[in-house]
C-alpha positions as CSV (number, residue, x, y, z in Angstrom):
1,M,17.5,19.5,6.1
2,H,14.3,21.4,6.3
3,E,12.8,21.3,9.7
4,P,9.4,19.5,9.7
5,K,6.3,21.5,10.7
6,K,6.0,21.8,14.4
7,F,5.9,24.5,17.2
8,R,9.5,25.7,16.7
9,S,11.4,27.2,19.6
10,G,8.4,27.0,21.9
11,K,6.5,29.7,19.9
12,F,2.8,29.1,19.7
13,S,1.1,29.7,16.3
14,I,-2.6,29.4,15.9
15,S,-2.2,29.3,12.1
16,L,0.3,26.5,12.3
17,L,-1.8,24.6,14.8
18,M,-4.8,24.8,12.6
19,Q,-2.8,23.5,9.7
20,R,-2.0,20.4,11.7
21,L,-5.6,19.6,12.5
22,R,-7.5,17.1,10.4
23,W,-7.6,19.4,7.4
24,P,-4.2,20.5,6.1
25,S,-5.4,24.0,5.2
26,A,-8.3,24.4,7.5
27,L,-9.2,27.5,9.6
28,R,-6.0,29.4,9.0
29,V,-6.5,32.8,10.5
30,T,-4.4,34.4,7.8
31,D,-7.0,33.3,5.2
32,Q,-9.5,35.7,3.9
33,P,-13.1,34.6,4.4
34,P,-14.9,34.1,1.0
35,S,-17.3,36.8,0.3
36,A,-19.9,34.1,-0.4
37,E,-19.9,33.5,3.4
38,G,-21.1,37.1,3.9
39,G,-17.7,38.8,4.1
40,S,-17.9,39.4,7.8
41,S,-14.5,39.0,9.6
42,V,-16.4,39.0,12.9
43,R,-18.5,35.9,11.8
44,Y,-15.3,34.3,10.4
45,L,-13.3,34.7,13.6
46,A,-16.4,33.6,15.6
47,S,-16.4,30.4,13.6
48,I,-12.7,29.8,14.5
49,R,-13.5,30.5,18.2
50,S,-16.4,28.0,18.0
51,F,-14.0,25.4,16.4
52,A,-11.5,26.0,19.1
53,E,-14.1,25.6,21.8
54,K,-15.2,22.3,20.4
55,H,-11.5,21.1,20.5
56,R,-10.5,22.7,23.8
57,I,-8.9,19.5,25.0
58,V,-6.9,18.9,21.8
59,L,-5.8,22.6,21.5
60,T,-4.8,22.7,25.2
61,T,-2.8,19.5,24.9
62,M,-1.1,20.7,21.7
63,V,-0.3,24.1,23.3
64,F,1.2,22.3,26.3
65,V,3.3,20.1,24.0
66,A,4.4,23.2,22.1
67,M,5.5,25.0,25.2
68,L,7.5,22.0,26.4
69,G,9.0,21.6,23.0
70,V,8.2,17.9,23.0
71,T,8.9,16.3,19.7
72,F,8.0,12.7,20.6
73,S,10.1,9.8,19.4
74,L,7.9,9.2,16.4
75,G,8.7,12.5,14.6
76,T,8.8,16.2,15.0
77,Q,5.6,17.2,13.3
78,A,2.4,17.3,15.3
79,V,0.0,14.4,14.8
80,K,-3.2,15.4,13.2
81,A,-6.1,15.7,15.6
82,Q,-9.5,14.1,15.1
83,V,-12.2,15.6,12.9
84,P,-15.0,17.7,14.4
85,A,-18.0,15.7,15.8
86,A,-20.9,15.1,13.5
87,G,-23.0,18.2,13.0
88,T,-20.3,20.8,13.5
89,K,-19.8,23.4,10.9
90,G,-16.4,22.0,9.8
91,A,-13.8,23.7,7.7
92,P,-14.2,26.9,5.7
93,P,-15.5,26.3,2.1
94,P,-12.8,25.7,-0.5
95,A,-11.7,28.5,-2.7
96,S,-12.4,28.8,-6.4
97,L,-10.0,26.8,-8.5
98,K,-9.3,30.0,-10.4
99,S,-7.3,31.1,-7.4
100,V,-4.8,28.3,-7.8
101,P,-1.8,28.8,-10.2
102,V,-1.5,26.0,-12.7
103,P,1.7,24.1,-11.7
104,G,4.1,22.8,-14.2
105,L,7.6,23.3,-15.7
106,S,9.7,26.2,-14.5
107,A,10.7,29.0,-16.8
108,S,14.3,27.8,-16.9
109,E,13.2,24.2,-17.7
110,L,11.0,25.5,-20.5
111,D,13.7,27.7,-21.8
112,D,16.2,24.9,-22.0
113,L,13.9,22.6,-23.8
114,V,11.1,24.4,-25.7
115,T,11.5,27.1,-28.4
116,D,7.8,27.4,-29.3
117,K,5.3,26.5,-26.6
118,K,2.3,27.0,-28.9
119,A,3.7,24.4,-31.3
120,A,4.4,22.1,-28.4
121,I,0.8,22.3,-27.3
122,Q,-0.3,21.6,-30.9
123,L,2.0,18.6,-31.0
124,G,0.6,17.4,-27.6
125,K,-3.0,17.6,-28.7
126,A,-2.4,15.9,-32.0
127,L,-0.5,13.0,-30.3
128,F,-3.2,12.7,-27.6
129,W,-6.0,12.2,-30.1
130,D,-4.2,10.4,-33.0
131,M,-5.3,6.8,-33.2
132,R,-2.1,5.8,-35.0
133,V,-0.2,6.1,-31.8
134,G,-1.6,2.7,-30.9
135,S,0.0,-0.3,-32.6
136,D,-3.4,-1.2,-34.2
137,N,-4.1,2.3,-35.5
138,K,-7.3,2.3,-33.5
139,T,-6.1,3.3,-30.1
140,A,-5.2,6.9,-29.1
141,C,-4.5,8.2,-25.6
142,A,-8.0,9.8,-25.9
143,T,-9.5,6.4,-26.5
144,C,-9.8,5.9,-22.7
145,H,-10.3,9.7,-22.0
146,F,-12.8,11.0,-24.6
147,H,-15.7,11.6,-22.3
148,A,-15.1,14.4,-19.9
149,G,-11.5,13.2,-19.8
150,A,-12.7,9.7,-18.8
151,D,-14.3,6.6,-20.4
152,N,-18.0,5.8,-20.4
153,R,-18.0,2.7,-22.7
154,I,-20.0,-0.3,-21.4
155,K,-19.1,-3.3,-23.6
156,N,-15.9,-5.3,-23.0
157,Q,-14.9,-3.2,-20.0
158,L,-14.3,-5.8,-17.4
159,N,-11.0,-6.9,-15.9
160,P,-11.4,-10.1,-13.8
161,G,-9.3,-8.8,-10.9
162,L,-5.8,-9.5,-12.2
163,L,-4.1,-7.5,-9.5
164,A,-5.6,-9.9,-7.0
165,D,-4.2,-12.7,-9.1
166,D,-7.7,-13.7,-10.2
167,K,-8.3,-14.6,-13.9
168,T,-11.9,-15.7,-13.4
169,F,-14.9,-13.6,-14.3
170,Q,-17.9,-13.5,-12.0
171,L,-20.1,-10.7,-13.3
172,G,-19.9,-11.4,-17.0
173,G,-16.8,-12.1,-19.0
174,P,-14.8,-10.7,-21.9
175,N,-17.1,-8.7,-24.3
176,Y,-19.9,-8.5,-21.6
177,T,-22.2,-5.5,-21.8
178,L,-22.7,-3.7,-18.5
179,K,-26.2,-2.9,-17.2
180,S,-27.4,-0.6,-14.5
181,S,-28.5,-3.6,-12.5
182,D,-24.9,-4.8,-12.3
183,F,-24.1,-1.9,-9.9
184,P,-22.9,-1.5,-7.3
185,L,-20.5,-4.4,-7.5
186,T,-20.6,-4.8,-3.7
187,R,-24.2,-5.0,-2.5
188,H,-25.9,-4.6,0.9
189,A,-29.4,-5.4,2.2
190,D,-29.3,-2.0,3.9
191,V,-27.2,0.5,1.9
192,N,-26.4,2.3,5.1
193,D,-25.0,-0.7,7.0
194,A,-21.7,-2.3,5.9
195,A,-22.5,-5.4,8.0
196,T,-25.4,-6.4,5.7
197,M,-23.3,-7.2,2.6
198,T,-25.2,-9.7,0.4
199,D,-23.0,-10.0,-2.7
200,D,-19.5,-9.0,-3.9
201,K,-17.7,-9.2,-7.2
202,N,-14.0,-8.4,-7.5
203,E,-14.0,-7.5,-11.1
204,V,-12.8,-4.0,-12.2
205,V,-14.8,-1.9,-14.5
206,S,-12.1,-0.2,-16.6
207,S,-11.1,0.5,-20.2
208,Q,-10.4,-1.9,-23.1
209,G,-7.0,-1.5,-24.7
210,V,-5.3,-3.6,-27.3
211,F,-5.2,-7.3,-28.2
212,T,-2.4,-9.4,-26.8
213,N,0.3,-9.3,-29.5
214,S,4.1,-9.3,-29.7
215,F,5.8,-6.5,-31.6
216,V,7.7,-7.2,-34.8
217,S,8.1,-3.9,-36.8
218,V,6.6,-0.6,-37.8
219,S,5.9,1.0,-41.2
220,R,7.1,4.5,-42.0
221,T,4.0,5.0,-44.2
222,G,1.4,4.9,-41.5
223,E,0.1,1.3,-41.5
224,A,-0.6,-0.5,-38.3
225,D,2.3,-2.2,-36.6
226,T,3.3,-5.7,-37.7
227,C,2.8,-7.9,-34.6
228,T,2.5,-11.6,-33.8
229,A,-0.7,-12.9,-32.1
230,V,-0.3,-14.4,-28.6
231,S,-3.1,-16.4,-27.2
232,D,-4.7,-14.8,-24.1
233,A,-6.5,-17.9,-23.0
234,V,-5.7,-18.8,-19.4
235,F,-4.7,-22.4,-20.3
236,H,-2.1,-20.9,-22.7
237,G,-0.7,-18.7,-19.9
238,G,-2.8,-15.7,-20.8
239,S,-4.9,-13.3,-18.7
240,G,-8.3,-14.6,-19.8
241,F,-9.3,-12.0,-22.4
242,N,-10.4,-14.7,-24.8
243,V,-13.8,-16.1,-25.8
244,L,-13.7,-19.8,-26.9
245,G,-10.2,-19.5,-28.2
246,T,-10.5,-16.0,-29.8
247,N,-8.7,-13.1,-28.2
248,T,-10.7,-10.0,-27.2
249,R,-9.2,-6.7,-26.3
250,R,-7.4,-6.6,-22.9
251,V,-8.9,-4.4,-20.2
252,E,-6.8,-2.4,-17.8
253,P,-6.6,-3.4,-14.2
254,R,-7.9,-0.1,-12.8
255,N,-10.6,2.3,-13.8
256,A,-9.4,5.2,-16.0
257,P,-9.7,8.5,-14.2
258,T,-10.3,11.8,-16.0
259,V,-7.3,13.7,-17.2
260,F,-9.1,17.0,-16.9
261,N,-7.5,19.0,-14.0
262,A,-4.9,16.3,-13.7
263,V,-2.2,19.0,-14.0
264,F,-2.9,19.8,-10.4
265,N,-1.8,16.4,-9.1
266,F,1.6,16.1,-7.5
267,R,1.8,12.5,-8.8
268,N,-0.4,10.6,-11.3
269,F,-2.0,7.2,-11.8
270,W,-4.1,5.8,-8.9
271,D,-0.9,4.5,-7.2
272,G,1.2,7.6,-7.9
273,R,3.7,5.7,-10.0
274,A,3.6,8.5,-12.6
275,N,6.4,10.4,-10.8
276,N,6.5,14.0,-10.0
277,V,9.9,14.1,-11.8
278,F,10.0,13.3,-15.5
279,N,13.2,11.6,-16.5
280,G,12.7,12.0,-20.3
281,G,11.9,8.3,-21.0
282,D,9.5,6.5,-18.6
283,P,7.1,7.2,-15.7
284,F,9.6,6.5,-12.9
285,G,11.5,9.7,-12.4
286,L,14.8,9.6,-10.5
287,R,14.1,5.9,-9.5
288,N,15.4,5.0,-12.9
289,P,19.2,5.4,-12.7
290,E,19.8,5.3,-16.5
291,K,20.5,8.1,-18.9
292,L,17.5,8.2,-21.2
293,V,18.0,11.4,-23.2
294,W,20.4,12.2,-26.0
295,K,21.6,15.8,-26.1
296,V,24.1,17.8,-28.1
297,E,26.5,19.5,-25.7
298,N,29.5,21.4,-26.9
299,G,29.0,19.9,-30.4
300,V,29.0,16.3,-29.0
301,L,25.9,14.0,-29.0
302,Q,25.8,12.1,-25.7
303,Q,23.4,10.5,-23.3
304,V,22.6,12.7,-20.3
305,K,20.7,12.5,-17.0
306,F,17.5,14.4,-17.4
307,S,14.9,15.6,-15.0
308,L,11.9,18.0,-15.0
309,Q,11.0,18.5,-11.4
310,F,7.2,19.1,-11.5
311,A,6.1,17.1,-14.6
312,P,3.9,14.2,-13.5
313,L,1.7,14.5,-16.6
314,A,4.9,14.0,-18.7
315,S,5.7,10.9,-16.6
316,L,2.2,9.7,-17.1
317,A,2.2,10.3,-20.9
318,S,5.4,8.2,-21.3
319,G,3.6,5.0,-20.1
320,P,0.5,4.1,-22.1
321,P,2.0,4.3,-25.6
322,L,4.2,1.2,-24.8
323,S,1.7,-0.6,-22.5
324,E,0.7,-4.0,-23.7
325,N,-2.6,-3.4,-21.9
326,E,-3.4,0.0,-23.3
327,M,-2.0,0.9,-26.7
328,S,0.9,-1.3,-27.8
329,C,2.0,-4.7,-29.0
330,R,4.3,-6.1,-26.3
331,D,7.9,-4.9,-26.5
332,R,7.5,-1.9,-28.8
333,T,9.8,1.0,-28.1
334,F,9.4,4.7,-28.4
335,A,12.1,4.8,-31.1
336,A,10.0,2.4,-33.1
337,L,6.9,4.6,-32.5
338,A,8.9,7.6,-33.7
339,K,9.8,5.8,-36.9
340,K,6.1,5.2,-37.5
341,L,5.0,8.8,-36.9
342,I,7.8,11.2,-37.7
343,G,7.0,11.5,-41.4
344,L,3.2,11.5,-41.0
345,T,0.8,14.4,-41.1
346,P,-0.8,14.7,-37.7
347,L,-4.4,13.3,-37.5
348,A,-4.4,12.7,-41.3
349,N,-7.2,10.1,-41.0
350,Q,-9.3,12.1,-38.6
351,T,-11.1,15.4,-38.9
352,I,-10.2,18.6,-37.2
353,A,-12.9,21.3,-36.8
354,P,-12.0,24.6,-38.5
355,D,-12.4,26.4,-35.2
356,D,-10.5,23.9,-33.1
357,S,-9.0,25.9,-30.3
358,V,-5.5,24.5,-30.8
359,L,-5.5,22.7,-34.2
360,G,-7.8,24.8,-36.2
361,L,-7.1,27.0,-39.2
362,G,-4.8,24.5,-40.7
363,A,-2.3,24.6,-37.8
364,V,-0.9,21.2,-38.6
365,S,-2.1,20.5,-42.1
366,G,0.7,19.9,-44.5
367,S,3.1,19.5,-41.6
368,T,4.6,16.3,-40.1
369,Y,5.2,15.2,-36.6
370,G,8.9,15.6,-37.2
371,A,8.5,19.2,-38.4
372,L,6.3,20.0,-35.3
373,I,9.0,18.6,-33.0
374,Q,11.6,20.7,-34.7
375,R,9.5,23.8,-34.4
376,A,8.6,23.1,-30.7
377,F,11.9,21.9,-29.2
378,R,15.4,23.2,-29.1
379,P,17.9,21.7,-31.7
380,A,20.1,20.3,-29.0
381,Y,17.5,17.5,-28.6
382,W,16.9,16.6,-32.3
383,S,19.5,18.1,-34.7
384,A,22.3,15.6,-34.6
385,S,22.7,13.6,-37.9
386,S,24.6,10.8,-36.2
387,V,23.1,7.3,-36.5
388,L,22.8,5.5,-33.1
389,N,23.1,1.8,-33.0
390,L,20.8,0.6,-30.2
391,V,20.6,-3.0,-28.9
392,A,17.8,-4.6,-26.9
393,A,19.7,-3.6,-23.7
394,D,19.1,0.0,-24.6
395,A,15.4,-0.6,-24.8
396,L,15.4,-2.3,-21.5
397,K,16.6,0.9,-19.8
398,F,13.0,2.3,-20.4
399,K,10.7,0.5,-17.9
400,D,7.2,-0.6,-18.5
401,M,4.3,1.1,-16.7
402,D,2.3,-2.1,-16.6
403,L,1.9,-3.7,-13.2
404,E,3.4,-7.1,-12.9
405,L,0.2,-9.2,-12.5
406,S,-1.5,-7.4,-15.3
407,R,0.9,-8.2,-18.1
408,H,2.9,-11.0,-19.7
409,S,6.6,-11.4,-18.7
410,R,9.0,-9.1,-20.4
411,N,10.7,-10.9,-23.3
412,L,12.2,-8.8,-26.1
413,G,13.7,-11.7,-28.0
414,R,15.9,-9.3,-29.9
415,S,19.0,-9.2,-27.8
416,G,21.3,-9.9,-30.7
417,T,19.8,-7.3,-33.1
418,R,20.7,-3.6,-33.6
419,D,18.2,-0.8,-34.2
420,Q,19.5,2.2,-36.1
421,V,17.9,5.4,-35.1
422,N,18.6,9.1,-35.2
423,Q,18.5,11.6,-32.3
424,I,14.9,12.7,-32.9
425,E,13.8,9.1,-32.8
426,A,15.9,8.2,-29.8
427,N,14.3,11.2,-27.9
428,F,10.7,10.6,-28.9
429,A,9.6,9.7,-25.4
430,L,10.9,13.1,-24.2
431,F,9.0,15.0,-26.9
432,F,5.9,12.9,-26.4
433,G,5.8,13.4,-22.6
434,V,6.5,17.1,-22.6
435,A,4.1,17.9,-25.4
436,L,1.3,16.0,-23.6
437,Q,2.2,17.7,-20.3
438,L,1.8,21.2,-21.9
439,Y,-1.4,20.2,-23.7
440,Q,-3.1,18.7,-20.7
441,A,-2.1,21.7,-18.6
442,T,-4.6,23.6,-20.7
443,L,-7.5,21.2,-19.7
444,V,-8.5,23.1,-16.6
445,A,-12.1,23.0,-15.6
446,D,-12.6,25.9,-13.1
447,D,-15.8,27.6,-14.1
448,T,-18.4,25.6,-12.2
449,P,-21.4,26.9,-10.2
450,Y,-19.4,26.2,-7.0
451,D,-16.4,28.1,-8.3
452,R,-18.6,31.1,-9.0
453,Y,-20.1,30.8,-5.5
454,A,-16.6,30.7,-4.0
455,E,-15.8,33.9,-5.9
456,G,-18.7,35.7,-4.2
457,Q,-21.7,35.0,-6.4
458,T,-23.9,33.9,-3.5
459,N,-26.9,33.0,-5.8
460,A,-24.8,30.5,-7.7
461,L,-26.0,27.7,-5.4
462,N,-29.5,27.0,-4.3
463,A,-30.6,26.1,-0.7
464,Q,-30.3,22.3,-1.2
465,Q,-26.8,22.7,-2.7
466,L,-25.7,24.9,0.2
467,R,-27.0,22.3,2.6
468,G,-24.9,19.7,0.7
469,L,-21.8,22.0,0.9
470,A,-22.3,22.2,4.7
471,I,-22.4,18.4,4.9
472,F,-19.3,18.1,2.6
473,R,-17.5,20.4,5.1
474,G,-18.9,18.9,8.3
475,Q,-20.7,15.8,9.1
476,G,-19.8,14.1,5.8
477,E,-16.1,14.6,6.5
478,C,-15.5,14.7,2.7
479,I,-13.1,17.7,3.1
480,H,-10.6,15.6,5.1
481,C,-9.4,14.1,1.8
482,H,-10.9,16.5,-0.7
483,V,-9.1,19.6,0.5
484,G,-8.3,22.9,-1.0
485,A,-9.6,24.5,-4.1
486,E,-8.5,21.4,-6.1
487,L,-10.7,19.2,-3.8
488,T,-7.9,16.7,-3.4
489,S,-5.2,16.3,-0.8
490,A,-3.0,14.8,-3.5
491,S,-2.7,18.2,-5.2
492,F,0.6,19.9,-6.0
493,S,-0.3,22.9,-3.7
494,N,-1.3,20.7,-0.8
495,V,1.6,18.3,-0.9
496,T,4.2,21.1,-1.4
497,T,2.9,23.5,1.2
498,D,1.7,20.9,3.8
499,V,3.8,17.7,3.9
500,R,4.6,14.8,1.6
501,L,4.9,12.3,4.4
502,D,1.9,12.7,6.7
503,Q,0.8,11.0,9.9
504,R,-2.4,10.3,11.9
505,L,-3.6,8.6,15.0
506,G,-5.0,5.0,15.0
507,D,-6.1,2.7,17.7
508,N,-4.7,3.4,21.2
509,N,-3.1,6.5,19.8
510,A,-0.8,4.6,17.6
511,V,0.8,6.8,15.0
512,F,0.6,5.8,11.3
513,R,2.7,7.4,8.6
514,Y,1.4,7.7,5.1
515,D,1.8,9.4,1.7
516,N,-0.2,12.7,1.8
517,G,-3.2,12.4,-0.5
518,F,-3.3,8.5,-0.6
519,F,-5.8,6.7,1.5
520,N,-7.2,3.2,2.1
521,T,-11.0,3.8,2.2
522,G,-12.2,0.2,2.2
523,V,-13.3,0.1,-1.4
524,R,-11.8,-3.4,-1.8
525,P,-9.8,-5.7,0.5
526,T,-6.3,-4.6,0.7
527,A,-5.1,-7.9,-0.7
528,D,-6.9,-7.2,-4.0
529,D,-4.7,-4.3,-5.0
530,P,-1.7,-2.9,-3.1
531,G,-2.1,0.7,-4.6
532,V,0.7,2.9,-3.4
533,G,1.8,0.0,-1.3
534,G,3.1,-1.7,-4.4
535,V,6.6,-1.6,-5.9
536,D,8.2,0.0,-9.0
537,P,10.2,-2.0,-11.6
538,F,13.4,-1.5,-9.6
539,G,12.0,-3.1,-6.5
540,N,11.5,0.2,-4.7
541,P,8.3,1.0,-2.8
542,L,5.9,3.3,-4.7
543,S,5.1,4.9,-1.4
544,E,7.3,7.9,-0.5
545,T,6.7,7.0,3.2
546,R,8.4,3.6,2.7
547,M,11.1,5.2,0.5
548,A,11.9,7.4,3.5
549,Q,11.9,4.3,5.8
550,T,14.5,2.7,3.5
551,G,16.8,5.7,3.3
552,K,16.0,6.4,-0.4
553,T,14.7,10.0,-0.1
554,A,17.3,11.2,-2.7
555,L,15.2,9.5,-5.3
556,L,12.0,11.5,-4.5
557,G,13.0,14.7,-6.1
558,S,11.2,18.0,-6.3
559,G,13.1,19.5,-3.3
560,F,12.2,16.7,-0.9
561,N,13.6,17.7,2.5
562,E,11.5,16.1,5.2
563,A,12.8,14.1,8.1
564,A,13.6,10.4,7.8
565,I,11.1,7.8,9.1
566,D,12.1,5.0,11.4
567,S,12.0,1.7,9.7
568,S,9.8,0.3,12.5
569,A,7.1,3.0,12.2
570,L,3.6,1.9,11.4
571,T,2.4,2.8,7.9
572,A,-1.0,3.2,6.3
573,V,0.0,2.8,2.6
574,D,-1.1,-0.8,1.6
575,G,-4.3,-0.6,-0.4
576,A,-4.2,3.2,-0.4
577,F,-5.0,5.2,-3.6
578,K,-4.7,8.8,-4.7
579,T,-7.6,11.0,-3.7
580,P,-9.4,11.9,-7.0
581,W,-10.4,15.4,-7.9
582,L,-14.2,16.0,-8.0
583,R,-14.9,18.6,-10.7
584,N,-17.1,17.1,-13.4
585,V,-17.7,14.0,-11.3
586,E,-21.2,14.0,-12.8
587,F,-19.8,12.7,-16.1
588,T,-16.9,10.5,-15.0
589,G,-18.5,7.4,-13.6
590,P,-18.1,4.6,-12.8
591,Y,-16.3,5.6,-9.7
592,F,-13.3,4.5,-7.5
593,H,-10.2,2.7,-8.7
594,N,-12.3,-0.4,-9.3
595,G,-15.2,1.3,-11.1
596,G,-17.5,-0.4,-8.7
597,K,-20.1,2.3,-8.2
598,A,-22.2,3.7,-11.1
599,T,-23.9,6.8,-9.5
600,L,-23.0,9.5,-7.2
601,M,-25.6,8.3,-4.7
602,Q,-23.9,4.9,-4.7
603,V,-20.7,6.7,-3.7
604,V,-22.5,8.6,-1.0
605,D,-24.0,5.4,0.3
606,F,-20.6,3.8,0.4
607,Y,-19.2,6.6,2.6
608,N,-22.3,6.8,4.8
609,R,-22.0,3.1,5.8
610,G,-18.3,3.6,6.5
611,G,-16.9,1.8,3.4
612,D,-17.3,-1.8,2.2
613,F,-14.2,-3.4,3.6
614,T,-13.0,-1.0,6.3
615,A,-13.3,-3.5,9.1
616,K,-11.5,-6.2,7.0
617,N,-8.7,-3.8,6.2
618,H,-8.3,-2.5,9.7
619,P,-6.1,-0.8,10.9
620,I,-5.0,0.6,7.5
621,P,-8.1,2.6,6.5
622,D,-8.3,6.3,7.5
623,P,-10.3,6.9,10.7
624,T,-12.6,9.2,8.8
625,I,-14.1,6.1,7.1
626,H,-16.8,5.2,9.5
627,P,-20.6,5.4,9.5
628,L,-21.7,9.0,9.1
629,G,-25.4,8.7,10.0
630,L,-26.6,10.8,7.1
631,T,-30.4,10.8,6.5
632,E,-31.8,10.2,3.0
633,A,-32.5,13.9,2.7
634,Q,-28.9,14.7,3.6
635,K,-27.5,12.3,1.1
636,N,-29.7,13.9,-1.6
637,D,-28.3,17.3,-0.5
638,L,-24.7,16.0,-0.8
639,V,-25.3,14.7,-4.3
640,A,-26.9,18.0,-5.2
641,F,-23.7,19.8,-4.1
642,L,-21.5,17.4,-6.1
643,L,-23.5,18.3,-9.2
644,T,-22.5,22.0,-8.8
645,L,-18.9,20.9,-9.6
646,S,-19.7,20.5,-13.3
647,D,-18.2,22.9,-15.8
648,D,-20.5,23.6,-18.7
649,R,-17.5,23.9,-21.0
650,V,-17.0,20.2,-20.3
651,R,-20.7,19.4,-20.5
652,F,-20.8,20.8,-24.1
653,Q,-17.1,20.1,-25.0
654,K,-16.3,23.8,-25.5
655,A,-12.7,25.0,-25.7
656,P,-10.3,24.0,-24.3
657,F,-12.2,20.6,-24.2
658,D,-12.9,20.5,-27.9
659,H,-11.4,17.7,-30.0
660,P,-10.8,16.1,-33.4
661,S,-13.0,13.2,-34.5
662,I,-12.2,9.8,-33.2
663,C,-13.4,6.3,-33.5
664,V,-13.1,4.0,-30.4
665,P,-13.4,0.3,-30.1
666,H,-16.6,-0.6,-28.1
667,G,-16.4,-4.4,-27.7
668,H,-16.7,-7.0,-30.4
669,A,-19.3,-8.5,-32.7
670,G,-21.1,-11.0,-30.5
671,D,-21.4,-11.2,-26.8
672,E,-19.6,-12.8,-23.8
673,K,-20.5,-16.3,-25.0
674,S,-19.4,-16.1,-28.6
675,V,-17.6,-13.6,-30.9
676,T,-17.0,-13.2,-34.6
677,V,-13.4,-13.7,-35.7
678,D,-11.5,-11.5,-38.2
679,Q,-8.8,-12.6,-40.6
680,S,-6.0,-12.2,-38.0
681,G,-7.8,-14.5,-35.6
682,N,-8.9,-11.8,-33.2
683,A,-12.5,-10.8,-32.4
684,I,-14.0,-8.3,-34.8
685,D,-14.1,-4.8,-33.3
686,V,-17.3,-2.7,-33.0
687,M,-16.2,0.9,-33.6
688,V,-18.1,3.9,-32.3
689,C,-17.2,7.2,-34.0
690,L,-17.4,10.6,-32.4
691,S,-17.5,13.7,-34.6
692,E,-15.1,16.5,-34.3
693,V,-16.1,19.4,-32.0
694,G,-14.7,22.9,-32.4
695,A,-14.2,25.6,-29.8
696,G,-17.9,26.6,-29.8
697,G,-18.8,23.2,-28.4
698,A,-21.4,20.6,-29.2
699,K,-25.2,21.0,-29.2
700,T,-25.8,17.8,-27.2
701,P,-24.5,17.7,-23.6
702,L,-22.5,14.9,-22.1
703,S,-24.4,12.4,-20.0
704,A,-23.7,10.4,-16.9
705,F,-22.4,6.8,-17.1
706,L,-25.2,4.5,-18.4
707,Q,-27.3,7.7,-18.5
708,L,-28.2,7.0,-14.9
709,D,-29.9,9.4,-12.5
710,P,-27.1,10.5,-10.1
711,Y,-29.6,10.1,-7.2
712,Q,-30.1,6.4,-8.0
713,H,-29.1,3.9,-5.3
């Protein structure tokens, strides 16, 4: 087993010591100082000496411990020291994102699976934007990720707080239209003082998905799925997405984060349940013990265990198409979706710009999804002519991504029926996941003013933005969680080069273990949403820390080789969520996993007062969540710095962020008090259509959520 990071054999290493301070990659003497800092190695080393002087006691203690070779009974890696005091310079500025290799599938994994990577990317982009992937032919993956990779719709975007087992709406209700005056959802008489809370609503501002329906069948000619309506009224056992007896579209239980730069995450979804390992069928990696992939080996078609080690985007992609909250009638399978799409021309009902960076020049015109799969993937995964007779038990091997309290109970009702499919249909989840992984790996936003500054263009940031950067690194303590060039401690590079199972000090020097990159920051009471403290469909903890406590590290994959954790160790995982990346944060509001803040200033206010529910959640929240004492001018400076993280290619939807046309549901005819009913008995959709955008981009820039001023409290 790999020896955890510590002072091995009594040898003292300043570089290793600095790694174990509050920032995982802070102040490593082997790092080269950015030229934007002036390029002076003397100044750089002086800053390290200054940092060491400020932490003389901590450093002396850790050196003493290293010399003694003490490992403590709580583990062999050094516990992270506290952050610098307010006003200190803090960690070196993060590097440009251009300096970070894009993680993903290994060359050998690609070679075994993919024959034409370009065709696979084309397939991924087409599937991501095609509205027919949804059961209703109105819902694509992009429906919740069309605006800088996120969702800025404002009508019918409220979830009542289902993960807190709450089906009552406080702010508005189904089909409510959000207003700027609704934010923040948690209010204070003094925005800098958490003790002055005056109002709180536990609703989640998220993304509308599909109506509550039960799947019946698909058509091979492209029509919407045949489904049976299921009342979503609370008194009928539903979730409450219903106005006076008429169903409205369901709304997801957490805010939809941007998918841009998501390729840098080690795990995906707010709670990390989109696993680092893709098993070829669902989001849960090695946790799912079933064989989910059909492969021809030595001329024989058989089910095989399958794993791609660093493919969290593929794991993520395998969830929403079958989600009864997001895209699907309840109990649809990937094989059924394949039957619907295999013979169809990609994006036939949408428009592709002639200069689309991936799909332009007729790249997919006249083709079919089946033909694209055959061009992109090796025949061993699709060429068999055998007919497979699958029963409902086979479908149950693929597990739902939907969280228990957010969905209806699983009830296929087809246990005595057989579904005849071929190999390409049986493996559609595999093709879907890998194609979207490869497409989304191209959506890297790394050309921001800050990235140019980090590359040495010292005039890329003005004086106010530089002051904001200093606050980000120092008094604001932002860089504790938003580390590295990716600006998140949940990144692939941080988790794989630092540790996956981290630890920190709490009250009375108690040691808490936690999943690196996941923090309880006091956004909501811990009881509202367990986050990474929840469980997977197999009853396992989502938290890798708790998996290690229960002896299940073999299911964590990706070369996990860290020491076991005692079952009695304190943990800080309940109510903890993945640290989001910050590039293009100007466009991706509302913010946090509950969508409770509408502007960047509201986010800064939150951190400046030490969170909203930090005291209530004690001792789980990270110690860095405490009042910061920032002045109004400093808060303005910090917002100004955050605005330097916007990539103009995203702002104007230039390649690789160009896209086909798409129409998205934006609430229903009527309001939260009454809706107009269609022939199926559901509320009539209001559709908003976005034109196709080619590689050259759009003339009109993207705007912030509700078109609000980012400096607005």
